[in-house]
N, C-alpha and C positions, 0 to 999 in steps of 0.2 A: 501493499500499500503506499502510497503519496503522501507526504506532512508538507505541509507549505508553512512556513514561519515567517510572519511579516511585522513587519514594525509600524504603527500608525505612520502616515505622512507628516508633512509640514503642518505643524498649527499654528495660531492664532494668538498673541501674545497683546493685542493691542489694548483689550480690554482687560486693565486690570483687578478690576472689581468680581469679574468671574472668578469662580472656583476653578482649581487645575481642570476635576472633574470633567468642566463645561466647557471645556475652551474647545472653538471650532477649529476647521481647518483653512489656511489661508489659498487663495485663489490657484498656486503654485501645487498646495497640497493636494487639492481637489482635481487637479489635470495630472498629476502623478498619481494617485489613487487609482484614475480610468486607465492610464498606461499599464500599469501595473497588472491590473484585469485583463487587459487586452493582451499582452505578452503571457500570462498564464494559459491564455486560451489558445494564443496560437502555437503557442508551445507543446498544449496538449497536457497542462496541468491544472488545469479548470476543477478544483472541489464538487465533492459529491455536497461534504457539509462544512459548516463552520463555524467556529467558536469566536465570540469577539467581546474583549472588553465593555463594559458598557459606560466608557469615557466616550463623550460627544465627537473627539476626534476619532478614536478608533470605530467607532458607529459608522462616520461618514465615509472613511478609508473604505470598511468593508462594503456598504451599499452601494458607493462607485467602481470600485474593483469588479464587484461580481452583478453588476449594471446589463453589461452588454455579452454577460454568457448564455450561449444558446440554451444549458440546462440550468437553470437557475439551483443554485444549492441550498439546502434546510441551515438556516440560519438560528444559532440561539445564542443569547448575549450573557456572559458570565460575571457577574459582580467580583469574583474570585480571580480574576485575568485582571484586571487594573491594578498596576503595579506590581503583578507577582514574581514570586522568586522562578527559579527553575523548576524547582520542588514541587511546587503550585502549578506549573504549567503543565507539567508531565504528569500529573494526577489528574488533570482536568482532560488530558489528551487519553487517557486510562480508559475516561468513562465515556467516550465517544462511540458513535453507533460506527459501524464498519462501513468501508468506502475512505475514499480520498479525502484528507482533511485540511482546512486550513485553519492556522491560528493567527488571529490580527491582536497584537498586545504591544508591550512599552518595554523599554529599556530600562535596566539592564537587564530584566529578567530574559527577553524572549532574544537578545543576543547572546548571553549566556546558555541558555539551552541549546540553541543553534550548535555551540562549541561544544558543550557536552555529548551531543547526538551524534557528532561525526567525528570518528577517530583521526580523518584528515580534512583541516580545512582547507578550502578553498585558495586559490592563489590570490583572490582580488583585493586589490587593496584596499576597498575601502571596507573588507567583510569584517575587520577587527572594530570598526569603527562602528559599525550597524548603523549607519545614518538614516534618517526618516523614511520611510518606504522601502528601506531594505529588506528583499525576499530572498530565503533559502527555500529551495525546494529538496527533500530527500526523500530516500527509497526506504522503505524496511521489510526484512522478509519475515513478516510474522502474519498471523491467521486474524489475530484480533488486536487493536490499540491497547486491551490490558497486558499485553506482552511489550509494550514498548518500554524501551530500558536507553540509557545512557550507551553510546557507542553502539548504538544497534542502527544508525544509519549510513546510506551511501548518498554522497554527495551527487544529485542530478544537475542542479542550477543554482546558479545564485545571481542577483543583478540588484542595482540600483535605480531610482527615476533618472539620475543625472547619466546614466547608459542610453536608457531608452531617448530622454530628450535628444544626447548627441547623435543616435541614428536617424530622427526627425530632422536633423539639420544639414547630415552629410547628403 
């Protein structure tokens, strides 16, 4: 099965009266989320299910990423994914129904989990930074998400929005 780990895209800090949980996406963040979703579809990585943090920026990243997928994935919003640790995210993954899964979350947890699941890190220069919108696609030779554990993933793809924007400009 495939697991997609996406950090929410660029969020807006203009309104300092908003609680961190309620911050929306910037225009750039909205564009990046759409591009991530299109890239997942083109690359054959569109998920069947999505688990998403309840933070506004994560919910919008999720909504825009799956908006144009031919087969809309089932989405569940999980309060426990908001600023979750790798162990908490892994526990949430283990509760997922069968099928390719996307998790939309936050740093540092989402990037730490990507590192822990992969025995070999991608050579991409941005992997260690895991900027907003960074997306790791890995495959695990498991029958059920209950079997998922650290070092069980094999890297299929890694991309950051800047890569996709550069492709458009080329």
